[in-house]
N, C-alpha and C positions, 0 to 999 in steps of 0.2 A: 696271202703268198700271194706276189709282183706278176704281170704278165709275165716278166723279164724272167725271176725266180721261175712259172710255171711253165714254162718254154725250156726249161735247163734239165727237166724230167723228166720231158716226154722223148718218147718214143719217133724217131723216123721212117723205120721199118723194125718189124716184129715178125720174129718164127717160133711158133710155139710145137712141142715136141714132146708127144704123149708119150711115157714110157712106162706102161703096164699100169695098176691098179690106185698104186700111192704114187709116181715120182712124174714130173713135169716140167722139160727144159724149154729155159725161153729165153732167146737171142734176142738183143734188141742192139740197135744202132742211136746211137745218142747223140745231139750234136753240143758242143762247147759253145763258150761265149764268143771265141776264135773262130767260129764255123769253120772248126773241123771236127771229127767223128771220133768214135770209139763204141766199144764192142762190149755190153753188158752181157754173160751169159749165167744165169742163174737156173738151180736145183730148185724146186719146192716139193717138199714129202708132206703126203698129208699124217699128223696123225691122231689116230683114231681112238688116243685116249680122250682128251679134248676137241676134238672135232678141227684142231688150229694144223698151223702149218709150218714146220720148221724149212728156211731158206738158207743160202749157200750163193752167195755171188763172185764172179771173177771179172775184175776188171780187164779188159783187153787196147792196147792203144794200139796205134796203124804201125808204129814203130816195131811192134813186136808180133803183126800177123805173120810175116812167111816161118820165124821163129818155132812158133808157135805150134803156130798145121805140120811143122815138117815134127815138131817134139810130139806130137798126138798123133798123127800117122804112123811113124816111126815105132809106138810103140803099140798102140794097135794091131800092125803088122807083125808085130812080133806073137803078140798072145795067139794071134789066130795062126802065124806057121808056125813057129817053134812051141807054143804052150797045149794048143789046144787045135789040132790041126783037123782032129773027125769032128769037132763040135758046126754043129749046123747052123751059121750066123743067121739064116733065114728065117728059122724056125717062128720066131717072136715075130716078125713080119708079117707071115701069114695069118700066126694065131691073129693077129692085132685086128687084120684084113675080116678071118674071117666073124670076128668079134664085131667088127663096125657094120659089116652086112646080116648078120643077125640083127640084130640092134633095130639097125633102119626096115626089115624086115616085119618085127614084131608091130612099130608103130603104124604100120599098113597093113595089118588084119582087115582090113574091109576097105572094097571100093564103091565108089556110084558109077554105074556107067545109063549114059544117058543116049536112046535112040529113039529116032521117028514122036518125039516130042511125050515120049514114056518113058517115066523114070522106072529105073530097076536098080533094086540094091543087091550086091553080088558079094558073098561071103567069102576070104578066101583065106586056107587053112595053111601055113608055113610048118614046113617041117624042117627043124631044128636039128643036125644029127650031134648037138653038142650044144647041152645048155650052159646058158649065159655065168652064169656063175662057177661053172667050171673053167669055163675062160680068163674070166674076172679073175680067179683066182690062183692060171698059171699065168697070167701078164705080170700078175706082181713080186714078178724074178726078181 
């Protein structure tokens, strides 16, 4: 692939949003040959049967940004306010943050501390109120 064609497929900005155990969303800004920009929104879902991924992609062009956001916000607001007003929409954000914290703590199960040229190994036990398996299952909403 030529350098010019390769540049056509490169993102100039990218944002990744993990959404549970199986889904990830990618927001990529790409540049056209005419130095214009467009957005690709990709949903990637892991298939457990074969370990592969199923991908769905939307191309969003600058002239559609405002109408797209307006439609998306209006639709999400309708679900939140009219269809499911009592649902805790922050629940999965809290669970994901707890999952990430527990995952980080499991990686830090032992620390080393140096004092006065003496090396002391300190083991740290971290109590996790909820198992990672439980949280991972819950994040697969």
